[in-house]
GUZA-966437 format. One line per 2 residues: number of its first residue (from 1); their letters; for each residue y, x, z of C-alpha. Coordinates in Angstrom, 1 decimal. Layout:
REM GUZA-966437
NUM = A = Y X Z | ...;
This chain:
REM GUZA-966437
1 = MD = 78.6 159.7 112.4 | 78.8 158.2 115.7;
3 = TQ = 75.5 158.7 117.8 | 76.4 156.5 120.4;
5 = RI = 76.4 153.7 117.8 | 73.4 154.6 115.9;
7 = NQ = 71.4 155.0 119.6 | 72.9 151.1 120.1;
9 = VR = 71.1 149.7 116.9 | 68.5 151.9 117.5;
11 = RA = 67.6 149.9 121.1 | 68.8 146.4 119.3;
13 = YY = 65.3 147.0 117.0 | 62.8 148.5 120.0;
15 = YA = 64.2 144.9 122.0 | 63.6 142.7 118.7;
17 = EQ = 60.3 144.2 118.0 | 59.1 143.9 121.5;
19 = AH = 60.8 140.1 121.3 | 58.8 139.6 118.3;
21 = EG = 55.7 140.8 119.0 | 52.3 139.1 118.0;
23 = QM = 54.9 136.6 115.0 | 53.9 136.9 111.6;
25 = RK = 55.2 135.6 108.7 | 53.8 133.1 106.0;
27 = SG = 53.3 136.5 104.2 | 51.0 138.1 106.7;
29 = DR = 53.4 140.6 107.6 | 54.6 141.5 111.5;
31 = YI = 57.8 139.2 111.7 | 59.9 142.3 113.3;
33 = TH = 59.8 143.3 109.1 | 62.1 140.0 108.6;
35 = PL = 65.4 141.3 110.6 | 64.8 144.5 109.7;
37 = AV = 65.5 144.1 105.9 | 68.4 142.1 106.8;
39 = AR = 69.9 144.5 108.8 | 69.2 146.9 105.8;
41 = IL = 70.9 144.4 103.2 | 74.2 144.4 105.9;
43 = AD = 73.6 147.8 106.2 | 73.5 148.5 102.4;
45 = MK = 76.9 146.6 102.3 | 78.5 149.4 105.0;
47 = LD = 78.8 146.6 107.8 | 79.9 147.6 111.6;
49 = HQ = 77.3 148.1 114.2 | 77.6 145.1 115.7;
51 = SL = 76.9 143.2 112.4 | 73.5 145.5 112.3;
53 = MA = 72.6 144.7 115.8 | 72.9 141.1 115.4;
55 = AM = 70.9 141.3 112.4 | 68.2 142.8 114.4;
57 = LH = 68.6 140.1 116.9 | 69.1 137.1 114.9;
59 = DV = 66.1 135.1 115.8 | 65.9 136.2 119.1;
61 = IE = 67.5 133.2 121.1 | 65.9 130.9 118.4;
63 = DT = 61.8 132.1 118.2 | 61.2 133.6 121.3;
65 = GI = 62.7 132.0 124.4 | 65.2 134.9 125.4;
67 = PK = 68.2 133.4 126.7 | 71.7 134.3 125.3;
69 = DA = 73.0 135.4 128.8 | 70.2 138.2 129.1;
71 = LI = 71.4 139.6 125.3 | 75.1 139.7 126.9;
73 = EQ = 73.4 141.4 129.5 | 71.7 144.2 127.2;
75 = FG = 74.2 144.4 124.5 | 77.9 142.6 125.6;
77 = DD = 79.6 139.5 124.7 | 80.2 140.6 120.7;
79 = VA = 76.9 140.9 119.8 | 75.7 138.1 121.7;
81 = EL = 78.1 135.4 120.5 | 77.4 136.8 117.2;
83 = VD = 73.6 136.1 117.4 | 74.2 132.8 119.1;
85 = GV = 76.4 132.0 116.0 | 73.3 132.7 113.6;
87 = SK = 70.9 131.0 115.4 | 73.0 128.3 115.6;
89 = LT = 73.0 127.8 111.7 | 69.4 128.4 112.0;
91 = QI = 68.9 125.3 113.2 | 71.0 124.0 110.7;
93 = EF = 68.9 122.1 108.0 | 70.8 121.1 105.1;
95 = RS = 68.4 118.2 103.9 | 68.8 116.7 100.9;
97 = RA = 70.4 113.1 102.8 | 74.4 114.0 101.9;
99 = EA = 75.2 112.7 105.9 | 73.3 115.4 107.6;
101 = QA = 74.2 118.1 105.4 | 77.8 117.6 105.6;
103 = EN = 77.7 117.7 109.5 | 75.7 120.7 109.4;
105 = FQ = 78.6 122.4 107.0 | 81.0 121.5 109.8;
107 = KM = 79.1 123.5 112.3 | 79.2 126.1 109.5;
109 = TL = 82.9 126.2 109.4 | 83.6 126.4 113.2;
111 = AM = 81.0 129.4 113.2 | 83.2 131.1 110.4;
113 = AR = 86.2 130.1 112.0 | 84.9 132.1 115.3;
115 = DI = 83.9 135.3 113.7 | 83.2 135.9 110.1;
117 = RV = 80.9 138.1 110.5 | 78.2 134.9 111.9;
119 = IL = 78.4 133.8 108.6 | 77.8 137.5 106.8;
121 = VK = 74.6 137.9 108.8 | 73.4 134.0 107.8;
123 = LA = 74.1 135.1 103.8 | 71.7 138.1 104.6;
125 = DR = 69.1 136.0 106.3 | 68.8 133.3 103.6;
127 = LH = 69.0 136.2 101.0 | 66.1 138.0 102.5;
129 = NM = 63.9 134.2 102.8 | 64.7 134.0 99.1;
131 = RT = 63.4 137.1 98.1 | 59.9 136.6 100.3;
133 = LG = 60.1 132.3 99.6 | 57.0 132.8 97.6;
135 = PM = 54.0 132.0 100.0 | 56.0 128.9 101.6;
137 = PY = 54.9 125.3 100.8 | 56.1 123.6 97.6;
139 = EK = 58.4 121.3 98.7 | 60.0 123.7 101.6;
141 = RQ = 60.8 125.9 98.5 | 62.8 123.3 96.5;
143 = RI = 64.8 122.4 99.8 | 65.7 126.0 100.5;
145 = AT = 66.5 126.5 96.7 | 68.6 123.2 96.2;
147 = ET = 70.8 124.3 99.9 | 71.1 128.1 98.6;
149 = LD = 72.4 127.1 95.1 | 74.7 124.1 96.6;
151 = IY = 76.2 125.6 99.7 | 75.4 129.6 100.8;
153 = AP = 75.8 130.9 96.9 | 79.3 129.4 97.0;
155 = IA = 80.2 130.5 100.1 | 78.9 134.3 99.1;
157 = NR = 81.5 133.9 96.0 | 84.6 132.1 97.9;
159 = LG = 84.2 135.5 100.1 | 84.4 137.1 97.1;
161 = MH = 80.4 138.9 97.4 | 79.3 138.6 93.8;
163 = SV = 76.1 141.1 94.1 | 74.8 138.6 97.2;
165 = CT = 76.5 135.5 95.5 | 74.5 136.3 91.5;
167 = EL = 71.0 137.3 93.4 | 71.2 133.8 95.4;
169 = ED = 71.6 132.1 92.8 | 69.0 133.6 90.1;
171 = LG = 66.4 133.5 93.2 | 67.5 130.0 93.5;
173 = FA = 67.5 129.2 89.9 | 63.8 130.8 89.8;
175 = SL = 62.5 129.1 92.5 | 63.5 125.4 91.4;
177 = YP = 63.0 125.9 87.4 | 60.1 129.0 87.5;
179 = MR = 59.5 128.2 83.9 | 62.7 128.2 82.5;
181 = AR = 63.5 131.5 84.2 | 60.3 133.0 83.0;
183 = YI = 61.3 132.2 79.2 | 64.8 133.1 79.7;
185 = SK = 63.8 136.5 81.6 | 61.5 137.2 78.5;
187 = AV = 64.0 136.4 75.7 | 66.7 138.7 77.2;
189 = ET = 64.2 141.6 78.0 | 63.1 141.3 74.1;
191 = LR = 67.2 141.2 73.1 | 68.0 143.7 75.1;
193 = GS = 65.2 146.2 73.4 | 66.8 145.2 69.9;
195 = HR = 69.9 145.8 71.4 | 69.6 149.2 73.1;
197 = EI = 71.0 151.4 69.7 | 74.5 149.6 69.9;
199 = ID = 75.1 149.4 73.4 | 74.5 153.2 73.5;
201 = DI = 76.9 153.4 70.7 | 79.5 151.5 72.1;
203 = RG = 78.7 153.4 75.1 | 79.1 156.9 73.6;
205 = KL = 82.4 155.8 71.5 | 84.1 154.7 74.9;
207 = EE = 83.0 157.7 76.8 | 84.1 160.3 74.1;
209 = KL = 87.7 158.1 73.6 | 88.1 158.4 77.9;
211 = RE = 87.3 162.4 77.9 | 89.8 162.9 74.5;
213 = RG = 92.5 161.2 76.8 | 91.4 163.3 80.0;
215 = LP = 90.9 159.6 82.0 | 88.1 160.1 84.9;
217 = GR = 85.8 157.1 84.4 | 81.8 155.8 84.6;
219 = IL = 80.7 153.3 82.4 | 78.1 151.0 83.4;
221 = GR = 76.2 148.5 81.4 | 76.8 144.7 83.0;
223 = EK = 73.6 142.6 83.1 | 73.7 138.7 82.3;
225 = HL = 72.4 137.0 85.2 | 69.3 134.0 84.5;
227 = NS = 71.5 131.2 86.4 | 74.6 132.0 84.3;
229 = IY = 72.8 132.4 81.1 | 71.2 129.0 81.8;
231 = NK = 74.4 127.1 83.3 | 76.6 128.4 80.1;
233 = MK = 73.5 126.9 78.0 | 73.3 123.4 79.7;
235 = FK = 76.8 122.6 80.3 | 78.8 124.9 77.7;
237 = HK = 76.1 123.9 75.2 | 76.1 127.4 74.0;
239 = SF = 73.0 129.1 72.3 | 71.1 131.9 73.6;
241 = RE = 72.1 134.0 70.8 | 75.4 133.3 71.3;
243 = IM = 75.7 134.5 74.8 | 73.9 137.4 74.7;
245 = DV = 75.6 138.4 71.3 | 78.5 139.7 73.5;
247 = YA = 78.4 143.3 75.2 | 79.8 143.3 78.5;
249 = FR = 80.7 146.9 80.1 | 82.4 148.1 83.2;
251 = II = 84.7 151.1 83.7 | 85.2 152.2 87.4;
253 = TD = 87.9 154.8 87.8 | 89.9 156.4 90.1;
255 = TE = 93.3 155.0 90.6 | 95.2 151.8 89.6;
257 = DD = 97.3 153.6 87.1 | 94.1 154.8 85.8;
259 = CY = 93.0 151.2 85.3 | 96.1 150.6 82.9;
261 = RI = 95.4 153.7 81.0 | 92.0 153.4 80.4;
263 = LG = 93.1 149.5 78.9 | 95.8 151.2 76.4;
265 = AV = 92.5 153.8 75.5 | 89.9 150.9 74.7;
267 = HS = 92.5 149.1 72.9 | 93.0 152.5 70.7;
269 = LY = 89.5 152.2 70.0 | 88.8 148.6 68.9;
271 = KP = 91.2 145.4 68.2 | 91.6 143.4 71.5;
273 = LP = 91.3 139.7 70.6 | 94.4 137.3 71.7;
275 = GR = 94.3 135.4 74.4 | 91.3 136.9 76.3;
277 = FK = 93.5 139.6 78.5 | 93.2 138.9 82.1;
279 = DY = 95.3 140.8 84.6 | 93.5 140.1 88.0;
281 = IA = 94.9 143.3 89.5 | 98.6 142.4 89.4;
283 = MP = 97.3 138.8 90.2 | 94.0 138.7 92.4;
285 = KA = 91.6 135.5 92.4 | 91.6 133.4 95.6;
287 = NG = 88.6 135.7 96.5 | 90.7 138.7 96.6;
289 = YQ = 88.6 140.0 93.2 | 90.5 142.7 91.6;
291 = SL = 89.9 143.6 87.8 | 91.5 144.2 84.6;
293 = HT = 89.3 141.8 81.9 | 89.7 142.4 78.2;
295 = TL = 87.5 141.3 75.3 | 87.5 143.8 72.1;
297 = FG = 86.3 143.4 69.0 | 84.2 145.8 67.2;
299 = MH = 81.2 147.5 65.5 | 80.8 143.7 64.5;
301 = VN = 80.5 142.2 67.8 | 82.5 141.5 70.8;
303 = IE = 82.7 143.7 73.7 | 83.4 142.7 76.9;
305 = IQ = 85.3 145.5 79.5 | 86.2 145.2 83.0;
307 = IR = 88.2 148.3 84.1 | 88.7 149.1 88.2;
309 = TE = 88.7 151.7 90.6 | 86.0 152.1 93.6;
311 = EM = 87.5 150.6 96.0 | 87.7 147.4 93.9;
313 = EQ = 84.3 147.6 92.7 | 83.2 147.6 96.5;
315 = IA = 85.2 144.3 97.3 | 84.1 142.8 93.6;
317 = NN = 80.6 143.2 94.8 | 80.6 142.9 98.8;
319 = GI = 83.7 141.0 99.0 | 84.7 140.4 103.2;
321 = AA = 82.0 142.7 104.1 | 83.8 145.2 101.8;
323 = HW = 86.1 145.0 104.9 | 84.4 146.8 107.4;
325 = MY = 83.7 150.1 104.9 | 87.7 150.3 105.0;
327 = KT = 88.1 149.5 108.7 | 88.6 153.0 109.9;
329 = EP = 91.8 153.2 107.0 | 92.7 149.7 106.2;
331 = SG = 94.0 149.8 102.7 | 96.5 147.2 101.4;
333 = VM = 93.8 145.8 99.3 | 91.9 144.6 101.8;
335 = SV = 94.2 143.7 104.1 | 95.7 141.0 102.1;
337 = NQ = 92.0 139.9 101.3 | 91.4 139.3 105.2;
339 = AR = 94.6 137.5 105.2 | 92.8 135.3 102.1;
341 = VD = 89.9 134.6 104.0 | 91.5 133.7 107.2;
343 = RW = 93.9 131.4 105.3 | 91.0 129.7 103.7;
345 = VK = 88.7 129.1 106.9 | 92.2 128.0 108.5;
347 = GL = 92.5 125.7 105.5 | 88.9 124.1 106.3;
349 = ME = 89.7 123.9 109.9 | 92.7 121.6 108.9;
351 = MR = 90.7 119.4 106.7 | 88.1 119.1 109.5;
353 = ER = 90.5 117.9 112.0 | 92.2 115.1 109.3;
355 = AD = 89.0 113.9 107.8 | 87.5 110.6 109.2;
357 = DS = 83.9 111.8 109.1 | 81.8 114.6 107.6;
359 = LE = 80.9 113.2 104.0 | 84.7 113.3 103.3;
361 = FI = 85.2 116.6 104.6 | 82.3 118.2 102.7;
363 = EH = 84.0 116.3 99.8 | 87.1 118.3 100.0;
365 = VK = 85.0 121.2 100.8 | 83.0 121.3 97.5;
367 = VD = 86.0 121.3 95.2 | 87.8 124.7 97.3;
369 = LF = 83.6 126.2 96.6 | 84.2 126.0 92.9;
371 = PD = 88.0 127.2 91.8 | 88.9 128.3 88.6;
373 = EI = 91.8 129.6 88.9 | 95.8 129.4 88.1;
375 = YV = 98.5 131.1 89.3 | 102.0 129.1 89.4;
377 = FT = 105.3 130.3 90.9 | 107.6 128.8 93.9;
379 = PK = 111.2 129.2 93.0 | 111.2 132.2 95.0;
381 = GR = 108.9 133.7 93.3 | 106.2 133.2 95.5;
383 = IL = 102.5 133.3 93.8 | 100.3 130.4 94.5;
385 = EL = 96.7 130.3 93.6 | 95.4 126.5 92.7;
387 = PS = 92.0 125.2 90.8 | 92.4 124.4 87.3;
389 = GA = 93.7 121.2 86.6 | 96.0 121.3 89.9;
391 = TP = 99.1 119.2 89.7 | 102.7 119.6 91.5;
393 = VD = 101.4 117.0 94.6 | 98.5 119.5 95.2;
395 = FA = 101.1 122.6 94.5 | 103.5 120.9 97.4;
397 = YA = 100.4 119.8 99.3 | 100.1 124.3 99.1;
399 = IH = 103.1 124.9 100.3 | 103.2 122.5 103.6;
401 = TD = 101.7 119.4 104.4 | 105.3 117.8 105.4;
403 = IG = 106.2 118.8 101.7 | 103.6 117.4 100.2;
405 = NA = 104.0 114.1 102.3 | 107.9 113.9 101.2;
407 = SV = 107.7 114.3 97.9 | 109.4 112.2 95.1;
409 = AC = 109.7 114.3 92.1 | 109.4 118.1 90.7;
411 = RI = 110.5 120.7 88.4 | 108.5 122.7 86.0;
413 = NR = 110.7 125.7 84.8 | 113.4 124.0 85.4;
415 = KL = 112.7 120.8 83.7 | 111.8 117.2 85.4;
417 = GS = 108.2 116.8 85.0 | 105.8 114.4 86.3;
419 = LS = 104.1 114.8 89.5 | 101.0 113.9 87.8;
421 = QP = 100.9 116.6 84.9 | 98.0 119.3 85.2;
423 = LQ = 100.0 122.8 85.9 | 99.2 125.6 83.5;
425 = SG = 99.5 129.4 84.9 | 102.6 131.4 84.7;
427 = QT = 104.7 128.0 85.6 | 107.4 128.1 88.1;
429 = VE = 107.1 124.8 90.2 | 109.6 122.9 92.3;
431 = II = 109.3 120.2 95.1 | 112.2 117.7 94.8;
433 = TA = 111.8 116.1 99.0 | 113.4 112.9 100.1;
435 = PG = 113.8 112.2 104.1 | 111.3 108.9 104.6;
437 = AR = 109.3 109.4 101.9 | 105.5 108.8 101.8;
439 = PN = 102.3 109.4 99.8 | 101.8 106.9 97.1;
441 = PA = 98.0 106.1 97.1 | 98.1 107.0 93.4;
443 = WL = 98.2 110.4 93.7 | 94.3 109.9 95.0;
445 = SF = 93.1 109.5 91.2 | 95.0 112.6 90.2;
447 = VV = 94.8 115.4 92.7 | 92.3 118.1 92.5;
449 = TG = 92.9 120.3 95.9 | 91.0 119.3 99.5;
451 = KA = 93.8 119.7 101.2 | 96.0 117.2 99.4;
453 = RS = 93.3 114.9 99.2 | 92.4 114.8 103.1;
455 = SI = 96.9 115.2 104.0 | 97.1 111.9 101.5;
457 = RH = 94.4 110.0 102.8 | 95.3 110.6 106.6;
459 = VL = 98.9 109.6 106.1 | 97.4 106.4 104.0;
461 = KT = 95.1 105.8 106.9 | 97.5 106.3 109.6;
463 = QK = 100.2 104.0 107.7 | 98.0 101.6 107.3;
465 = RV = 96.9 101.4 110.8 | 100.8 101.0 112.1;
467 = ES = 101.1 98.2 109.3 | 98.3 96.4 109.9;
469 = LE = 99.2 96.0 113.9 | 102.6 94.5 113.1;
471 = LG = 101.6 92.1 110.9 | 98.7 91.2 112.9;
473 = QS = 100.8 90.9 116.4 | 103.4 88.8 114.1;
475 = LL = 100.4 86.3 113.4 | 98.8 86.6 116.5;
477 = KR = 102.5 85.8 118.0 | 102.5 82.7 115.3;
479 = SL = 99.1 81.0 116.4 | 99.8 81.8 120.2;
481 = KG = 103.2 79.8 120.0 | 101.2 76.5 119.2;
483 = FG = 99.3 76.8 122.2 | 102.8 76.9 123.8;
485 = VK = 101.7 80.8 124.9 | 103.8 83.8 124.4;
487 = LS = 101.6 87.2 124.1 | 103.6 88.8 126.8;
489 = EV = 102.0 86.1 129.3 | 98.6 87.0 128.3;
491 = SD = 96.7 88.7 131.2 | 95.5 92.2 130.8;
493 = AQ = 92.0 90.9 132.1 | 92.1 88.3 129.4;
495 = KQ = 92.4 90.3 126.4 | 89.9 92.7 127.9;
497 = AV = 87.4 89.5 127.8 | 88.4 88.6 124.5;
499 = VS = 88.2 92.3 123.3 | 84.7 92.3 125.0;
501 = HN = 83.4 89.3 123.4 | 84.5 90.4 119.8;
503 = QV = 82.5 93.8 120.2 | 85.8 95.8 119.6;
505 = NT = 87.0 99.1 121.2 | 90.5 97.7 122.0;
507 = FD = 92.9 95.1 121.6 | 95.0 97.5 119.2;
509 = DL = 91.4 97.3 117.2 | 91.8 93.4 117.6;
511 = VS = 95.3 92.8 116.4 | 95.3 95.5 113.3;
513 = DI = 91.6 93.2 112.3 | 94.0 90.6 111.9;
515 = GL = 96.3 92.2 110.3 | 93.5 93.5 107.8;
517 = GN = 92.4 90.0 107.4 | 89.3 90.6 109.0;
519 = RM = 90.1 88.1 111.7 | 91.7 84.6 112.0;
521 = AY = 94.7 85.2 114.3 | 94.4 81.1 114.8;
523 = LV = 90.6 82.2 116.6 | 91.6 85.3 118.4;
525 = AR = 94.8 82.8 120.1 | 92.5 80.3 121.0;
527 = QL = 90.1 82.3 122.6 | 93.5 84.5 124.4;
529 = VA = 94.4 81.1 125.6 | 90.9 79.4 126.5;
531 = GA = 88.7 81.9 127.8 | 86.8 84.2 125.1;
533 = DS = 83.8 81.7 125.1 | 85.0 78.6 126.6;
535 = EP = 85.0 75.1 124.5 | 88.3 74.8 121.9;
537 = LA = 91.4 73.0 123.2 | 92.5 70.1 121.6;
539 = ET = 95.8 71.4 120.4 | 98.3 71.4 118.3;
541 = RS = 98.4 73.3 114.9 | 102.1 72.9 114.1;
543 = AE = 102.6 76.5 115.1 | 100.0 77.5 111.9;
545 = RA = 103.0 76.0 109.6 | 106.1 78.2 111.3;
547 = PV = 106.5 80.6 109.0 | 106.2 84.2 108.9;
549 = TI = 109.3 86.4 107.7 | 108.4 88.7 105.2;
551 = RG = 111.1 91.3 103.0 | 108.2 92.0 100.5;
553 = TE = 109.0 95.2 101.4 | 105.8 95.6 104.2;
555 = GL = 103.7 98.7 102.4 | 100.3 98.9 102.1;
557 = LV = 99.1 95.6 103.6 | 101.2 93.0 102.0;
559 = RF = 101.6 92.8 98.2 | 102.1 90.3 95.6;
561 = AS = 99.9 88.3 93.5 | 99.6 89.1 89.5;
563 = CC = 99.1 85.9 88.7 | 102.0 83.9 89.7;
565 = KP = 104.6 87.3 90.6 | 106.4 85.6 93.1;
567 = IP = 109.9 86.8 94.1 | 112.4 86.4 96.8;
569 = GD = 113.8 82.3 96.6 | 110.3 81.1 95.3;
571 = PV = 108.2 78.8 97.9 | 105.4 81.3 99.5;
573 = VG = 102.3 81.4 100.8 | 99.8 84.3 102.0;
575 = VM = 96.6 84.5 101.9 | 94.5 87.1 104.2;
577 = DS = 92.0 89.3 101.7 | 89.6 90.9 103.9;
579 = GN = 90.3 94.4 104.5 | 93.7 94.3 102.6;
581 = GL = 95.8 92.6 104.3 | 98.1 89.7 102.7;
583 = VI = 98.6 88.9 99.1 | 101.5 86.5 98.3;
585 = HS = 101.1 83.8 96.2 | 104.0 81.1 94.7;
587 = DT = 103.0 77.9 96.8 | 102.1 76.2 93.0;
589 = CS = 100.0 78.7 92.2 | 96.6 78.1 90.5;
591 = RL = 94.8 80.4 92.2 | 94.9 79.0 95.5;
593 = PD = 92.3 76.9 97.2 | 93.0 73.1 97.0;
595 = DD = 90.9 71.7 99.5 | 91.9 71.2 103.1;
597 = EG = 90.1 73.7 104.4 | 91.0 76.5 102.3;
599 = RA = 95.0 75.3 102.6 | 94.6 75.2 106.1;
601 = RL = 93.8 78.7 106.3 | 97.0 80.1 104.1;
603 = TH = 99.9 81.7 106.0 | 103.5 80.0 105.7;
605 = LK = 105.9 82.4 104.9 | 109.8 82.5 104.3;
607 = WA = 112.0 85.3 102.9 | 114.3 87.4 104.9;
609 = KD = 117.8 86.8 103.8 | 118.9 90.0 102.9;
611 = IT = 116.2 91.9 100.3 | 117.6 94.3 97.8;
613 = DE = 114.4 95.7 96.1 | 113.0 94.8 93.1;
615 = FS = 110.7 92.4 91.7 | 108.8 91.4 88.4;
617 = VE = 108.7 88.4 86.6 | 107.2 87.6 83.1;
619 = LR = 109.4 85.6 80.9 | 108.2 83.7 77.4;
621 = VE = 111.3 83.7 74.9 | 110.7 81.4 71.6;
623 = LE = 113.4 82.4 69.1 | 114.3 82.4 65.3;
625 = RQ = 113.3 85.6 63.7 | 116.8 87.5 62.6;
627 = RG = 117.3 90.9 62.3 | 118.2 92.7 65.8;
629 = VI = 117.5 89.4 67.8 | 115.1 91.6 70.4;
631 = AE = 118.0 94.0 70.9 | 120.2 91.3 71.7;
633 = VA = 117.6 89.8 73.7 | 117.4 93.2 75.4;
635 = NA = 121.1 93.4 75.8 | 121.3 90.0 77.5;
637 = VA = 119.2 91.3 80.2 | 121.0 94.6 81.0;
639 = MA = 124.2 92.6 81.1 | 123.1 90.4 84.2;
641 = DG = 122.1 93.3 85.5 | 118.2 93.1 84.9;
643 = NI = 115.9 95.2 84.4 | 113.5 95.6 81.4;
645 = ER = 110.1 96.9 82.5 | 107.7 95.6 79.3;
647 = IN = 108.8 93.5 76.3 | 106.3 92.7 73.2;
649 = VE = 105.9 90.0 70.3 | 102.8 88.1 70.4;
651 = DQ = 103.3 85.5 68.1 | 105.4 85.6 64.6;
653 = NA = 105.8 83.6 61.1 | 108.3 83.9 58.9;
655 = RF = 110.6 81.9 60.8 | 109.8 81.7 64.4;
657 = GL = 108.8 84.7 67.0 | 107.5 84.0 70.4;
659 = VS = 108.2 87.5 72.9 | 107.1 88.1 76.3;
661 = LV = 109.0 90.4 78.7 | 108.8 91.4 82.1;
663 = VH = 111.8 91.7 84.1 | 112.7 93.3 87.3;
665 = VH = 115.0 90.8 89.3 | 116.3 90.4 92.8;
667 = GR = 115.6 87.3 93.8 | 115.9 83.5 92.2;
669 = KH = 119.5 83.8 91.5 | 119.5 86.9 90.0;
671 = LA = 116.9 85.3 87.6 | 118.8 82.4 87.1;
673 = RV = 122.0 84.6 85.7 | 119.2 86.5 83.3;
675 = MR = 117.6 83.4 81.4 | 121.0 81.9 81.5;
677 = RI = 122.3 84.9 79.4 | 119.0 85.1 77.6;
679 = RN = 119.4 81.5 76.7 | 123.1 81.4 75.4;
681 = IR = 122.1 83.7 72.5 | 122.2 81.5 69.4;
683 = AV = 118.5 82.5 68.1 | 117.0 81.4 71.3;
685 = NH = 115.6 78.3 71.1 | 113.3 78.2 74.5;
687 = IS = 113.0 80.3 77.9 | 110.3 79.7 80.4;
689 = RV = 108.9 81.8 83.4 | 105.2 82.5 83.4;
691 = RH = 102.7 81.6 86.0 | 99.5 82.1 85.3;
């Protein structure tokens, strides 16, 4: 035992006792009982002396007005930093308003990134507060219990601290639903009494089997926790008896080898249930948990068994807190566990930088706090853990953000697969990238990891900003041309005046708003020429008629109307759609405004000359019914280098049929070629292009 460290902890206790002198808790106990109990919880986890000192002092800054500097002087930087970190977290109240909760979660992430022990002291503080919640007013009890279930229990789980997590869950559940908790607790007690004989019998047979094989191991019964029973009944629709009719045991042994030998022994005693064996020793969970899980059928009941070493047991119960217990002789398991937590916290920090607001951040993080993992391989055999339901896009972002952004396709077990299909454990996934590729907005509808979602949103926001600036600039230049002015001729002072008048931060924001369709280019141009507040000029609007050149592939802010499906060569106009940029319509489209004011707002467009992209066109073909005529139509399209996206027979009688097909073409000339080919088929009576 290190006497010097023990004395430091003792000094921290006396310091805290003096600081809290005269303060009482709601229960009527002296306040010092709380920091002492928090330190006791951490001592049971075998945490280091600095954590215990911080636990003793964790309310000193907050409640007694002693400054951080005084603590630095007395106990050194590390302890003072820990106490300061915990104080800052204590000031956080996760109010039920999502915004405040999200803001505070960010602060907690920062605290974890600086020193993970801050969150361990905070968890112990929360655990003791939950144990002594009784005397609190009802409203406060409800708020603290909800916050515990929403935030603190999942964090304890993510850090692998199973015993803290389950106790927080059970205490939170009992606080929120006291009647339900009492009812389930009573039912468990009754059932346990009637099952005692069977439990003793199974345990006896397991012990006998281990003795017979000369295997070391102590056998513990596993309790079912109230919150997990309630959740299984509520969300998995299982009956109470169904949940409780499973007998659970844990066998703790000396070495990893013994774990596998014991597995063989129990499998020879009772028949294992197929598909229920899990080897978390070879493939640990994301929070570092390791164990062998198997379910056996014997004595007419299901028997769940977990087999692990003493060290794995410590890690399962105390998670990252077990790191300090093994710090003197760091084991491979612990350093891997530490690396996982560091990776997770680093991932949180990355997401925090990318998220636009705290609400978006907490949405990403909540996904990561409730993982149900699958394990997949890279082509080089590296294992990646992902939440269940993860897709190849999630996998790509888990490897590296740049790989995710440039993904175009994937191979699953060497066969081409879809980027949106959910992955299964054990698959080998290879991502195919292309230089210059960009994330597809549709990915947001199927990705499940916070990292993928925040990275995609970040790229799309940046892309949208660049595109809205480009489009806004070309629309503004065109409007200024009508006043005989070039954008480069407008002074910075004039720009600043217009920026202030429109209440935006920068001139770029103003131009971007034009591109997004939130402001009219013509009005901004008039302000730039005449002065932000002056009377309108008598000017010509001929420049409003000067067409803007489009390629049709400008990205997120230029899209084609689905009603008239315009293609290169069609006379087209643009309609600004608030917040979404420019929608291109054929100038004969029935959806366009027909009043003069509406027509004046349309943006006249012309096509660039060298467009090679494909565009969708809908055709309607009337034909005589003959065997193989649909195949003939498809063949005619192919012969004209067209591409069929969809074909269906809309209406038919004994002699005639009406076929609707959507074809990809490069422009009007290409379309004319396709239509000519179809018209040449003898059975075709009439062909027309459909514009809704």
